[in-house]
C-alpha positions as CSV (number, residue, x, y, z in Angstrom):
1,X,161.0,-174.7,84.3
2,X,158.2,-175.0,81.7
3,X,156.4,-171.7,81.2
4,X,153.0,-173.5,81.0
5,X,153.8,-175.5,84.0
6,X,155.1,-172.5,85.9
7,X,152.0,-170.7,85.4
8,X,149.6,-173.3,86.0
9,X,151.4,-173.9,89.5
10,X,150.8,-170.1,90.1
11,X,147.0,-170.7,89.6
12,X,144.8,-170.7,92.8
13,X,143.8,-174.1,94.2
14,X,140.4,-173.7,94.0
15,X,140.6,-172.9,89.8
16,X,143.9,-175.4,89.4
17,X,143.4,-176.9,86.0
18,X,142.8,-180.8,85.9
19,X,145.3,-182.6,84.4
20,X,145.1,-186.4,82.7
21,X,148.2,-188.2,82.3
22,X,148.5,-189.5,78.6
23,X,151.9,-191.3,78.8
24,X,155.4,-191.9,80.1
25,X,158.0,-190.2,77.8
26,X,161.1,-191.1,79.9
27,X,161.7,-193.6,82.9
28,X,164.5,-193.0,85.5
29,X,167.2,-195.3,83.4
30,X,166.3,-193.3,80.0
31,X,166.9,-189.8,81.7
32,X,170.2,-191.2,83.0
33,X,171.2,-192.4,79.6
34,X,170.4,-189.2,78.1
35,X,172.4,-187.4,80.5
36,X,175.4,-189.4,79.8
37,X,174.8,-188.9,76.1
38,X,174.4,-185.2,76.7
39,X,177.5,-184.9,78.9
40,X,179.7,-186.6,76.1
41,X,178.0,-184.2,73.4
42,X,179.4,-181.3,75.6
43,X,182.7,-182.1,75.9
44,X,183.2,-183.2,72.3
45,X,181.6,-180.0,71.1
46,X,183.7,-177.8,73.5
47,X,187.0,-179.4,73.2
48,X,187.1,-180.8,76.6
49,X,185.8,-179.0,80.0
50,X,188.9,-176.5,80.6
51,X,186.8,-173.3,80.3
52,X,183.3,-174.8,81.0
53,X,180.8,-173.5,83.4
54,X,177.4,-175.1,83.9
55,X,174.5,-173.1,85.2
56,X,171.3,-174.7,86.2
57,X,167.9,-172.4,86.1
58,X,166.1,-173.0,89.1
59,X,164.3,-175.5,89.7
60,X,165.0,-178.4,87.9
61,X,167.6,-177.2,85.8
62,X,169.8,-177.5,88.9
63,X,169.7,-181.1,89.5
64,X,170.4,-181.6,86.0
65,X,173.7,-179.2,85.9
66,X,175.1,-181.2,88.9
67,X,174.4,-184.4,87.6
68,X,176.0,-183.3,84.1
69,X,178.9,-181.8,85.8
70,X,179.6,-185.2,87.8
71,X,179.3,-187.0,84.5
72,X,181.8,-184.5,82.8
73,X,184.1,-184.7,85.7
74,X,184.3,-188.3,85.4
75,X,185.1,-188.3,81.4
76,X,187.6,-185.6,81.7
77,X,189.0,-186.5,85.2
78,X,188.8,-182.9,86.3
79,X,185.9,-181.0,88.3
80,X,183.5,-178.7,86.3
81,X,182.0,-175.4,87.9
82,X,178.2,-175.4,88.6
83,X,176.3,-172.7,89.4
84,X,172.7,-172.1,90.1
85,X,170.4,-169.0,88.4
86,X,167.3,-167.8,89.9
87,X,165.4,-166.1,87.2
88,X,162.0,-165.2,89.2
89,X,162.7,-161.6,89.3
90,X,163.4,-161.3,85.4
91,X,160.3,-163.1,84.2
92,X,158.4,-160.7,82.0
93,X,155.1,-162.7,82.4
94,X,155.3,-162.0,86.2
95,X,154.2,-158.9,87.9
96,X,156.7,-156.0,87.6
97,X,155.5,-154.1,90.6
98,X,158.2,-152.6,92.7
99,X,162.3,-152.3,91.6
100,X,164.1,-155.1,90.1
101,X,166.1,-156.8,92.8
102,X,169.8,-156.6,92.7
103,X,171.6,-160.2,92.0
104,X,174.7,-160.3,94.2
105,X,177.8,-161.6,92.5
106,X,177.7,-164.7,94.6
107,X,174.4,-165.7,93.4
108,X,175.9,-168.3,90.7
109,X,178.5,-169.2,92.6
110,X,181.7,-168.8,90.3
111,X,182.8,-165.8,88.0
112,X,181.1,-166.3,84.5
113,X,183.7,-163.9,82.7
114,X,185.2,-165.2,79.8
115,X,183.9,-168.7,80.5
116,X,182.2,-171.1,78.1
117,X,178.4,-171.2,79.6
118,X,176.0,-174.1,79.5
119,X,172.6,-173.0,80.5
120,X,170.4,-176.0,81.6
121,X,166.7,-176.2,82.1
122,X,164.1,-179.3,81.9
123,X,161.8,-178.1,79.3
124,X,162.3,-175.7,76.7
125,X,158.7,-174.1,75.5
126,X,158.2,-170.5,74.4
127,X,161.6,-169.5,75.1
128,X,160.4,-166.7,77.8
129,X,162.3,-168.7,80.6
130,X,165.6,-168.5,78.6
131,X,165.3,-165.0,77.9
132,X,164.8,-164.2,81.4
133,X,167.8,-166.3,82.3
134,X,170.3,-164.6,79.8
135,X,169.0,-161.3,81.1
136,X,170.0,-162.6,84.7
137,X,173.1,-164.2,83.3
138,X,174.4,-161.1,81.6
139,X,173.8,-159.1,84.8
140,X,176.5,-161.2,86.4
141,X,179.3,-160.7,83.9
142,X,180.3,-161.4,80.1
143,X,180.8,-165.1,79.1
144,X,182.8,-166.0,76.2
145,X,179.7,-168.2,74.9
146,X,176.4,-169.3,76.1
147,X,175.0,-172.5,75.0
148,X,171.4,-174.0,76.0
149,X,170.9,-177.7,77.2
150,X,167.4,-178.8,77.8
151,X,166.0,-182.3,78.8
152,X,163.0,-181.9,76.6
153,X,162.1,-179.1,73.7
154,X,158.3,-179.3,73.2
155,X,158.4,-176.4,70.6
156,X,155.8,-173.7,70.4
157,X,158.7,-171.1,70.5
158,X,157.5,-167.4,70.7
159,X,161.2,-166.1,70.8
160,X,164.0,-167.0,68.4
161,X,165.7,-169.3,71.2
162,X,166.9,-172.9,70.0
163,X,168.8,-175.3,72.2
164,X,172.4,-176.7,71.2
165,X,171.9,-179.7,73.2
166,X,168.5,-181.6,73.4
167,X,167.7,-184.8,75.6
168,X,164.4,-185.5,73.3
169,X,162.4,-183.3,71.1
170,X,158.5,-184.1,71.7
171,X,155.8,-182.4,69.8
172,X,153.0,-181.1,71.6
173,X,149.7,-179.5,71.4
174,X,149.2,-176.3,73.4
175,X,146.9,-178.3,75.8
176,X,149.4,-180.7,76.8
177,X,152.0,-180.1,79.4
178,X,155.5,-181.8,80.0
179,X,155.9,-183.1,83.6
180,X,159.5,-183.4,84.3
181,X,160.2,-185.4,87.7
182,X,163.7,-185.5,89.1
183,X,164.3,-187.5,92.5
184,X,166.4,-184.4,94.1
185,X,163.0,-182.1,93.9
186,X,160.3,-184.5,93.5
187,X,161.5,-187.8,95.0
188,X,160.5,-189.5,91.6
189,X,162.2,-189.7,88.3
190,X,160.3,-189.9,85.1
191,X,159.0,-187.5,82.6
192,X,155.3,-187.5,81.9
193,X,153.0,-186.3,79.0
194,X,149.8,-184.7,80.5
195,X,147.0,-182.8,79.1
196,X,144.5,-180.5,80.5
197,X,141.3,-182.1,81.1
198,X,138.1,-180.9,79.9
């Protein structure tokens, strides 16, 4: 969940920014090849998949986690636990009115204690989404380790957060936005670079 994309989505429709497509960064086949490479990197760097748990950050991190879990399961001949993390109540750039909601144990879908967790998101930008995800994750338990996987790292970090697994690094200006489209959510499969139009 790109921070800029999510804030743009929250803009009222009458003042929604106009976006101009600058180019396609990844096709469906390029996304698939990238996920295969990332699955192999995860297995290699973690000496297999025995203690792994993959958690997708809602929304587009979820299908990424599910796809990579399937790929790792094929490589290792063993299923990998996959969960979902909804961080909307942990974001520091959203309204904080009212009490912080309680996240139930079953929200992720498996016990994270002592596990090597791979957090997954589509775009890494300022780092605020990942900071919120870490807050939500540690409210669920104490993993042995947490590693971050992103499909696109676009730079402009505001927090000291770096991904261990990166699909592609794309230098961007602050006026540019990365749009990741995945078939499970968007009925489309590509990564686009768009720019705020004047």
